[in-house]
C-alpha positions as CSV (number, residue, x, y, z in Angstrom):
1,X,39.6,10.7,4.9
2,X,36.2,9.4,5.9
3,X,32.9,11.1,7.9
4,X,33.1,10.8,11.0
5,X,29.9,11.5,13.6
6,X,30.2,14.7,14.5
7,X,31.2,15.8,11.0
8,X,28.0,14.4,10.2
9,X,26.1,16.6,12.5
10,X,28.1,19.6,11.0
11,X,27.6,18.7,7.5
12,X,23.9,18.4,8.3
13,X,23.3,22.2,10.0
14,X,23.1,23.6,6.6
15,X,20.9,21.3,5.4
16,X,17.0,22.7,5.4
17,X,14.2,22.0,7.3
18,X,12.3,20.9,4.6
19,X,11.3,18.2,2.7
20,X,13.8,16.8,0.0
21,X,16.3,14.2,-0.9
22,X,19.7,13.6,0.4
23,X,23.1,12.0,-1.2
24,X,26.0,10.2,0.3
25,X,28.9,10.0,-1.4
26,X,32.6,8.2,-1.2
27,X,34.5,10.6,-3.1
28,X,33.0,10.5,-6.6
29,X,30.7,7.4,-6.7
30,X,27.3,7.7,-5.3
31,X,26.7,4.9,-2.3
32,X,22.9,6.1,-1.2
33,X,20.0,8.1,-2.2
34,X,16.9,8.6,0.3
35,X,14.1,11.2,1.0
36,X,13.9,13.0,4.3
37,X,10.3,15.7,5.6
38,X,13.4,17.5,7.1
39,X,16.5,17.1,5.6
40,X,18.5,18.2,8.7
41,X,17.1,15.9,11.2
42,X,17.4,13.0,8.8
43,X,20.8,13.4,7.5
44,X,22.0,14.0,11.3
45,X,20.1,10.9,12.3
46,X,22.9,8.8,10.9
47,X,25.2,10.2,13.7
48,X,23.1,8.1,16.7
49,X,25.1,5.8,18.6
50,X,22.6,3.7,18.1
51,X,22.3,3.5,14.2
52,X,23.8,-0.2,14.1
53,X,20.5,-1.3,16.0
54,X,18.1,1.3,14.7
55,X,19.6,0.8,11.1
56,X,21.4,-2.2,10.9
57,X,25.0,-3.0,9.8
58,X,24.9,-2.5,5.9
59,X,23.3,1.0,6.8
60,X,27.0,1.4,9.5
61,X,29.1,0.1,6.5
62,X,27.8,2.7,4.3
63,X,28.3,5.9,6.6
64,X,32.1,4.9,7.4
65,X,32.7,5.1,3.2
66,X,30.9,8.6,3.1
67,X,33.1,11.5,1.9
68,X,30.6,13.9,0.8
69,X,27.0,14.6,1.6
70,X,24.4,16.7,-0.7
71,X,20.5,17.2,-0.9
72,X,17.9,18.4,-2.9
73,X,15.0,20.4,-1.6
74,X,11.2,19.5,-2.6
75,X,8.2,21.5,-2.1
76,X,6.2,18.2,-0.4
77,X,7.1,14.9,0.9
78,X,5.0,13.8,-1.8
79,X,7.4,15.1,-4.6
80,X,10.3,13.9,-2.3
81,X,9.1,10.1,-2.6
82,X,8.6,10.8,-6.4
83,X,12.4,12.4,-6.6
84,X,13.9,9.6,-4.7
85,X,12.0,6.7,-7.2
86,X,13.1,8.2,-9.8
87,X,17.2,9.2,-8.9
88,X,17.3,5.4,-7.7
89,X,16.4,4.5,-10.8
90,X,18.4,6.8,-12.6
91,X,21.8,6.7,-10.7
92,X,21.5,2.9,-9.3
93,X,23.3,3.8,-6.0
94,X,25.4,0.9,-4.3
95,X,23.7,0.5,-1.3
96,X,20.1,1.5,-2.9
97,X,20.8,-1.6,-5.1
98,X,22.1,-4.1,-2.3
99,X,19.4,-3.4,0.1
100,X,16.8,-4.0,-2.3
101,X,18.7,-8.3,-2.4
102,X,16.0,-9.9,-4.0
103,X,12.7,-7.9,-3.3
104,X,10.0,-7.0,-5.8
105,X,9.2,-3.6,-5.1
106,X,6.1,-1.7,-7.0
107,X,5.7,0.3,-9.5
108,X,3.1,3.0,-10.9
109,X,1.6,2.1,-14.4
110,X,-1.2,3.6,-16.5
111,X,-2.6,0.8,-18.2
112,X,-2.8,1.8,-22.4
113,X,-6.7,2.0,-23.0
114,X,-9.2,4.2,-24.5
115,X,-9.8,5.3,-20.5
116,X,-6.1,4.4,-18.9
117,X,-6.6,3.1,-15.8
118,X,-3.7,3.8,-12.8
119,X,-2.4,0.5,-11.3
120,X,0.1,-0.8,-8.6
121,X,1.9,-3.2,-10.0
122,X,5.2,-5.3,-9.1
123,X,8.1,-4.9,-10.2
124,X,8.7,-8.5,-11.4
125,X,5.3,-8.9,-12.8
126,X,6.1,-6.3,-15.8
127,X,8.1,-7.2,-19.0
128,X,9.7,-3.5,-19.5
129,X,10.7,-4.1,-23.0
130,X,7.2,-5.2,-24.2
131,X,5.2,-2.4,-22.2
132,X,2.9,-5.7,-20.7
133,X,1.9,-6.2,-17.2
134,X,0.7,-9.9,-15.7
135,X,0.4,-9.4,-12.4
136,X,-0.4,-12.8,-10.2
137,X,-3.9,-11.9,-9.1
138,X,-5.4,-11.0,-12.8
139,X,-5.7,-14.0,-15.4
140,X,-5.0,-11.6,-18.4
141,X,-2.0,-9.4,-19.5
142,X,-2.3,-5.4,-18.9
143,X,-0.7,-3.2,-22.1
144,X,1.3,-0.3,-20.0
145,X,1.3,3.4,-22.3
146,X,3.8,4.0,-18.7
147,X,5.1,3.0,-15.8
148,X,7.3,4.9,-12.8
149,X,9.0,3.3,-10.0
150,X,10.5,1.5,-8.4
151,X,8.8,1.9,-4.8
152,X,10.4,0.2,-1.7
153,X,7.1,0.7,0.3
154,X,3.9,-0.3,-1.1
155,X,2.0,1.5,1.7
156,X,3.9,4.9,0.7
157,X,3.1,4.1,-3.0
158,X,-0.6,3.5,-2.4
159,X,-0.6,6.5,-0.6
160,X,1.3,8.8,-3.1
161,X,-1.6,7.4,-5.0
162,X,-4.7,8.3,-2.7
163,X,-3.2,12.3,-3.0
164,X,-2.7,12.5,-6.7
165,X,-5.9,11.0,-7.3
166,X,-7.6,13.9,-5.3
167,X,-5.6,16.0,-8.3
168,X,-5.9,14.1,-11.3
169,X,-9.3,12.0,-11.0
170,X,-8.3,8.4,-12.7
171,X,-10.3,4.9,-12.9
172,X,-8.4,2.0,-10.6
173,X,-9.1,-1.2,-11.2
174,X,-11.8,-1.2,-8.2
175,X,-13.3,2.0,-9.8
176,X,-14.0,0.5,-13.3
177,X,-16.3,-2.3,-12.0
178,X,-20.3,-1.1,-12.7
179,X,-21.2,-1.9,-9.1
180,X,-18.6,0.9,-7.4
181,X,-18.2,3.4,-10.5
182,X,-21.0,5.6,-9.0
183,X,-19.8,5.5,-5.3
184,X,-16.1,6.7,-7.0
185,X,-17.4,9.3,-8.8
186,X,-19.5,10.6,-5.6
187,X,-15.8,11.0,-3.7
188,X,-14.6,13.2,-6.8
189,X,-12.2,10.2,-6.6
190,X,-12.8,8.7,-10.7
191,X,-13.7,11.8,-13.1
192,X,-17.8,11.9,-13.8
193,X,-18.7,10.9,-17.4
194,X,-21.8,13.0,-17.5
195,X,-19.9,15.6,-20.1
196,X,-19.4,15.7,-23.6
197,X,-15.5,16.5,-23.2
198,X,-15.3,13.5,-20.6
199,X,-13.0,11.5,-22.8
200,X,-10.6,14.8,-23.4
201,X,-10.6,16.0,-20.2
202,X,-9.7,12.3,-18.6
203,X,-6.6,12.3,-20.9
204,X,-5.4,15.6,-19.6
205,X,-5.8,14.1,-16.6
206,X,-3.6,10.8,-17.3
207,X,-1.3,13.7,-18.8
208,X,-1.3,16.0,-15.7
209,X,-0.3,12.9,-13.9
210,X,2.2,11.2,-16.0
211,X,4.3,14.9,-15.8
212,X,3.7,14.8,-12.2
213,X,5.3,11.2,-11.6
214,X,8.0,12.4,-14.0
215,X,8.9,15.1,-11.6
216,X,7.6,18.1,-14.1
217,X,5.4,20.1,-12.0
218,X,6.5,23.2,-13.0
219,X,5.8,22.4,-16.8
220,X,2.6,21.0,-15.6
221,X,2.0,24.0,-13.8
222,X,2.5,26.4,-17.0
223,X,0.7,24.2,-19.6
224,X,-2.6,24.0,-16.8
225,X,-2.4,28.2,-17.1
226,X,-2.2,28.4,-20.5
227,X,-4.9,25.9,-20.7
228,X,-7.0,28.3,-18.3
229,X,-6.5,31.0,-20.1
230,X,-7.5,29.8,-22.9
231,X,-10.9,28.6,-21.5
232,X,-11.4,32.2,-20.1
233,X,-10.9,33.3,-23.3
234,X,-13.6,31.2,-24.9
235,X,-16.0,32.0,-22.1
236,X,-15.4,28.1,-20.9
237,X,-16.1,29.9,-17.3
238,X,-16.4,25.7,-15.7
239,X,-13.3,24.9,-17.3
240,X,-11.4,27.5,-16.4
241,X,-12.2,27.4,-12.7
242,X,-11.8,23.6,-12.6
243,X,-8.3,24.2,-14.2
244,X,-7.8,26.9,-11.3
245,X,-8.8,24.9,-8.5
246,X,-6.1,22.3,-9.4
247,X,-4.0,24.6,-10.0
248,X,-4.2,25.8,-6.6
249,X,-4.0,21.9,-5.3
250,X,-1.2,21.1,-7.0
251,X,1.0,24.4,-5.5
252,X,-0.5,23.4,-1.8
253,X,-0.3,19.8,-1.7
254,X,-1.5,18.4,1.6
255,X,0.0,15.1,1.9
256,X,-0.5,14.4,5.4
257,X,-0.3,10.6,5.4
258,X,3.1,10.7,4.0
259,X,4.3,13.0,6.8
260,X,3.2,10.7,9.1
261,X,4.9,7.7,7.4
262,X,8.2,9.5,7.2
263,X,7.9,10.6,10.6
264,X,7.2,6.8,12.1
265,X,10.2,6.0,9.6
266,X,12.7,8.7,11.0
267,X,11.8,8.2,14.8
268,X,13.4,4.5,14.1
269,X,10.7,3.4,16.4
270,X,10.1,-0.4,16.6
271,X,6.5,-1.2,15.8
272,X,4.9,-4.9,16.6
273,X,1.6,-5.4,15.3
274,X,-0.4,-8.6,16.7
275,X,-3.4,-9.5,15.3
276,X,-5.8,-12.5,17.2
277,X,-9.2,-14.0,16.0
278,X,-12.3,-14.7,18.6
279,X,-15.6,-16.2,17.7
280,X,-17.9,-19.0,19.5
281,X,-18.5,-21.9,17.3
282,X,-17.7,-19.5,13.9
283,X,-20.7,-16.8,15.7
284,X,-19.7,-13.5,16.3
285,X,-16.8,-14.0,14.7
286,X,-13.8,-10.7,15.3
287,X,-10.5,-9.7,14.8
288,X,-8.3,-7.3,16.4
289,X,-5.1,-5.5,16.2
290,X,-2.9,-4.7,19.3
291,X,0.2,-2.3,18.7
292,X,3.4,-2.7,20.8
293,X,5.6,0.2,20.1
294,X,9.4,0.3,22.1
295,X,8.3,-2.5,24.2
296,X,4.7,-0.4,25.4
297,X,1.1,-1.1,24.6
298,X,-0.3,2.0,22.0
299,X,-3.5,1.4,23.2
300,X,-4.8,4.6,21.1
301,X,-3.2,2.4,17.9
302,X,-5.5,-0.6,18.5
303,X,-7.8,-2.1,16.4
304,X,-11.2,-3.9,15.9
305,X,-12.6,-5.4,13.0
306,X,-16.4,-7.5,12.5
307,X,-15.2,-10.1,10.4
308,X,-17.9,-9.8,7.2
309,X,-16.3,-12.7,4.6
310,X,-17.0,-16.1,6.9
311,X,-19.9,-16.8,8.7
312,X,-18.9,-20.0,10.1
313,X,-15.3,-21.1,11.5
314,X,-12.4,-20.2,9.7
315,X,-9.9,-18.6,11.4
316,X,-7.5,-18.3,8.2
317,X,-10.2,-16.6,6.3
318,X,-11.4,-14.2,8.8
319,X,-7.1,-13.5,9.3
320,X,-7.0,-12.9,5.5
321,X,-10.1,-10.2,5.8
322,X,-8.9,-8.6,9.1
323,X,-4.8,-8.1,7.4
324,X,-6.1,-6.8,4.0
325,X,-8.5,-4.1,5.8
326,X,-5.4,-3.5,7.6
327,X,-3.0,-2.5,5.0
328,X,-5.4,-0.8,3.2
329,X,-4.9,2.1,6.0
330,X,-1.3,3.0,5.2
331,X,-2.0,5.9,7.3
332,X,-1.8,3.9,10.6
333,X,1.7,3.4,10.6
334,X,3.9,0.9,9.2
335,X,5.0,-2.6,11.4
336,X,8.1,-3.6,12.3
337,X,7.4,-6.9,13.1
338,X,3.9,-8.7,12.7
339,X,2.4,-11.3,15.3
340,X,-0.4,-14.0,14.7
341,X,-2.0,-16.1,17.1
342,X,-1.6,-19.7,15.3
343,X,0.4,-22.0,13.0
344,X,1.7,-22.6,9.5
345,X,-1.9,-22.0,7.8
346,X,-2.0,-18.6,9.6
347,X,2.2,-17.8,8.9
348,X,1.5,-18.4,5.2
349,X,-2.0,-16.1,4.8
350,X,0.1,-13.6,6.8
351,X,2.6,-13.6,4.5
352,X,0.7,-14.0,1.1
353,X,-1.0,-10.7,2.3
354,X,2.0,-8.7,2.9
355,X,3.4,-9.7,-0.4
356,X,0.8,-8.4,-2.2
357,X,0.7,-5.2,-0.4
358,X,4.3,-4.9,-0.2
359,X,4.7,-5.0,3.7
360,X,8.1,-6.5,4.1
361,X,7.8,-7.2,7.9
362,X,9.2,-10.7,9.6
363,X,6.3,-12.5,10.4
364,X,6.3,-14.8,13.8
365,X,3.4,-17.1,14.8
366,X,2.4,-18.2,18.1
367,X,1.7,-21.9,18.4
368,X,-0.6,-22.6,21.1
369,X,-1.8,-25.7,23.5
370,X,-5.0,-27.0,24.5
371,X,-5.1,-24.8,27.0
372,X,-4.5,-21.8,24.5
373,X,-0.5,-21.4,25.8
374,X,2.4,-20.4,24.2
375,X,3.7,-23.3,23.2
376,X,6.4,-22.3,20.2
377,X,7.3,-19.8,18.1
378,X,7.3,-19.5,14.3
379,X,9.7,-17.1,12.3
380,X,13.2,-15.9,12.3
381,X,15.1,-17.0,14.8
382,X,16.9,-14.2,15.5
383,X,13.8,-11.8,15.5
384,X,12.6,-14.5,17.9
385,X,15.2,-14.7,20.6
386,X,15.7,-10.7,20.1
387,X,12.5,-9.6,20.7
388,X,10.6,-12.3,22.4
389,X,9.2,-10.8,24.9
390,X,7.5,-8.2,23.3
391,X,6.4,-10.6,21.1
392,X,4.3,-12.9,23.7
393,X,2.9,-9.6,25.4
394,X,2.1,-8.4,21.8
395,X,-0.2,-11.8,21.3
396,X,-1.3,-11.3,25.0
397,X,-2.5,-8.2,24.0
398,X,-4.2,-9.3,21.0
399,X,-5.9,-12.3,22.5
400,X,-7.0,-10.2,25.4
401,X,-8.4,-7.5,23.3
402,X,-9.8,-10.0,20.8
403,X,-12.0,-12.0,24.4
404,X,-13.0,-9.0,25.6
405,X,-14.3,-7.1,22.2
406,X,-16.2,-11.1,21.5
407,X,-17.8,-11.0,24.8
408,X,-19.2,-7.0,24.3
409,X,-20.8,-8.5,20.9
410,X,-22.2,-11.3,22.6
411,X,-23.9,-9.2,25.4
412,X,-25.4,-7.3,22.5
413,X,-26.8,-10.3,20.2
414,X,-28.6,-11.6,23.6
């Protein structure tokens, strides 16, 4: 006997309003694994009448087969995110695997070096047997010591690493560059190499990170407590205090950015982000992002960008810059649809940047005539047909906002 919507709500009632991972079962078969900020709210959401529109036919098909729902709770959204990834990899549930299709998810990878780096690498770029990665954007192969994932959302994985970096300062691709090293150290996001025990301390950070990513937080805390007591007995009070602060941070993880991301997802709102460039023959070049959510402009979410990478007319390069800067801010939310002003060139550069950052939202390009009026829309036909009105609104808002911003910059220059 299958579960109906009313029964899903009833089964969700015992679930706590805390972060966790939930499991949908069909008799003995595991159908789906998901994560939640509030287990009760997320499980109840599958009983919504508009689930077909908000979640899609695959999820409707999956819900129709459910006979049992179970869950596991975690202390933070971050731990729930990492647990979801581990459990999907371990159990390969039918609908998680089917939902993946041909997408290449991201892995958190730790390099095998004297000072290991922590990187986010696409799954397709890793040879798991040989523990070697060769990302397309890097010329050399990378030998790996460990890897964790996969993560369906590149934005969530990046946010998770930002949180973890405060707990276990590590080097990544940027912070190992000589001109950036001191900057990252000053922010506490890369370890300071001024101490005699630097190599030893850094290795402890990496091992701690690996334990946490493996879901062994309790083991990690026990190990840290032993190290803290040992340091105190040796009268190494500075080291003991550092470990004490690390334990406190692990027990009080601040993952507000992930909470924002999860809240946005759970509300099933449809967020359109539109981008446009404005300049006068290359002078005072600026870019903007506007947001239409569920058909309504969200002006508090609009963003302005002064173009820094080009000093002459080059719209595609300018678009590449603002998209890169925008997707470097996962806390701004996740787009359901991306709209760019232009043609094939603008659409291609947007697709490339989205692949780089693990953004899976569909892309629509608005082609203009000589009077800068929309004459064609390039993208998936079903998406265009369904959201045409909102796409044009988002594009019009972006054009208006960009022109206004550009004019204000020109006035300042006079």
